[in-house]
C-alpha positions in Angstrom: -90.7 -41.4 -154.2 -87.5 -43.2 -152.9 -88.0 -45.2 -149.7 -85.8 -44.2 -146.8 -85.2 -45.8 -143.4 -86.9 -43.4 -141.0 -86.1 -42.8 -137.4 -89.5 -44.3 -136.5 -88.7 -47.5 -138.3 -85.2 -47.5 -136.8 -86.7 -47.1 -133.3 -89.0 -50.1 -133.9 -86.1 -52.1 -135.4 -83.7 -51.4 -132.5 -86.3 -52.1 -129.9 -86.9 -55.5 -131.5 -83.2 -56.3 -131.6 -82.8 -55.5 -127.9 -85.8 -57.7 -127.1 -84.4 -60.6 -129.1 -80.9 -60.2 -127.7 -82.2 -60.0 -124.1 -84.5 -63.0 -124.5 -82.3 -65.5 -126.3 -79.7 -66.2 -123.5 -76.8 -65.2 -125.7 -74.3 -62.4 -125.0 -75.2 -58.7 -125.3 -74.5 -56.8 -128.5 -73.8 -53.5 -130.1 -75.9 -52.5 -133.0 -75.6 -49.9 -135.7 -78.0 -48.8 -138.4 -76.8 -47.0 -141.5 -78.6 -45.2 -144.3 -78.3 -46.3 -147.9 -74.9 -44.6 -148.3 -73.4 -46.2 -145.2 -73.7 -43.2 -142.9 -74.5 -44.0 -139.3 -78.0 -43.1 -138.3 -78.2 -45.0 -135.0 -75.9 -46.8 -132.6 -76.5 -48.7 -129.3 -74.2 -50.7 -127.1 -76.1 -53.0 -124.7 -74.9 -53.2 -121.1 -72.0 -55.7 -121.1 -71.3 -55.8 -124.8 -67.6 -55.9 -125.6 -65.8 -52.7 -126.3 -64.5 -54.2 -129.6 -68.1 -54.6 -130.7 -68.6 -50.8 -131.0 -66.5 -50.3 -134.2 -67.3 -53.7 -135.5 -71.1 -53.1 -135.5 -70.6 -49.8 -137.2 -68.3 -51.3 -139.9 -70.6 -54.2 -140.4 -73.6 -51.9 -141.1 -71.4 -49.7 -143.3 -70.2 -52.6 -145.3 -73.6 -54.1 -145.8 -74.8 -50.8 -147.1 -71.9 -50.0 -149.3 -71.6 -53.4 -150.8 -75.4 -54.1 -150.9 -75.0 -57.6 -149.5 -74.6 -59.3 -146.1 -71.1 -59.2 -144.6 -71.3 -63.0 -144.6 -71.8 -63.0 -148.4 -69.0 -60.5 -148.7 -66.7 -62.7 -146.7 -67.6 -65.7 -148.9 -66.9 -63.6 -152.1 -63.5 -62.5 -150.8 -62.6 -66.1 -150.1 -64.0 -67.6 -153.4 -62.4 -64.9 -155.6 -59.2 -64.9 -153.5 -59.6 -61.1 -153.0 -57.9 -59.0 -150.4 -60.3 -56.6 -148.7 -57.7 -53.9 -149.1 -58.3 -54.0 -152.9 -61.5 -52.1 -152.2 -59.5 -49.1 -150.8 -62.0 -48.5 -148.0 -60.7 -49.0 -144.5 -64.2 -49.2 -143.0 -65.1 -52.4 -144.9 -65.2 -55.6 -142.9 -65.8 -59.2 -143.9 -66.9 -60.2 -140.4 -70.4 -61.7 -140.5 -73.1 -59.6 -138.8 -74.1 -57.0 -141.3 -77.3 -57.1 -143.4 -78.7 -54.6 -145.9 -82.3 -53.4 -145.8 -83.7 -53.8 -149.3 -87.3 -52.7 -149.9 -88.9 -52.8 -153.4 -85.5 -53.6 -155.0 -83.9 -50.5 -153.4 -81.3 -50.3 -150.7 -82.6 -48.2 -147.9 -80.1 -48.9 -145.2 -78.3 -51.6 -143.2 -77.9 -53.2 -139.8 -74.7 -54.2 -138.1 -74.6 -56.5 -135.0 -71.5 -57.4 -133.0 -70.7 -59.0 -129.6 -71.4 -62.6 -130.3 -69.7 -65.2 -132.5 -69.9 -64.1 -136.1 -72.6 -66.7 -137.0 -74.9 -65.5 -134.2 -74.3 -61.8 -135.1 -75.3 -62.5 -138.7 -78.4 -64.5 -137.5 -79.5 -61.6 -135.3 -78.9 -59.0 -138.0 -80.9 -61.1 -140.6 -83.8 -61.5 -138.1 -83.8 -57.8 -137.4 -84.0 -56.9 -141.1 -86.8 -59.4 -141.7 -88.8 -57.8 -138.9 -88.3 -54.3 -140.2 -89.2 -55.3 -143.7 -92.5 -56.8 -142.4 -93.3 -53.5 -140.7 -92.4 -51.4 -143.8 -94.2 -53.5 -146.4 
């Protein structure tokens, strides 16, 4: 049976993200969770998170799901291979760090997108969140 990212696991994941974001002294964030096809399953904008973070978080989760890699790695690939993101013919893709796929038993089950901080901090929070959810699912 194919693993999926359930609403129960998403609720646990997003609660943990909020806890981490509130306790680390850094700016508030928006977070998005997509399924393995990049379709939005959950979105939350913390009080005070920038308006621009809304679409960025969604697009980061979408990109991580569709590309099967972190948006940080996707950014690196575009740079190293001198690719233009428009070559992918998908206006929802972003190379802004902060998106991380959720891979369980070698299968993509979803992705998380975080936005509202500097890209490096967004990526770190997304990576931590995915690590936590994988610990819960395994």
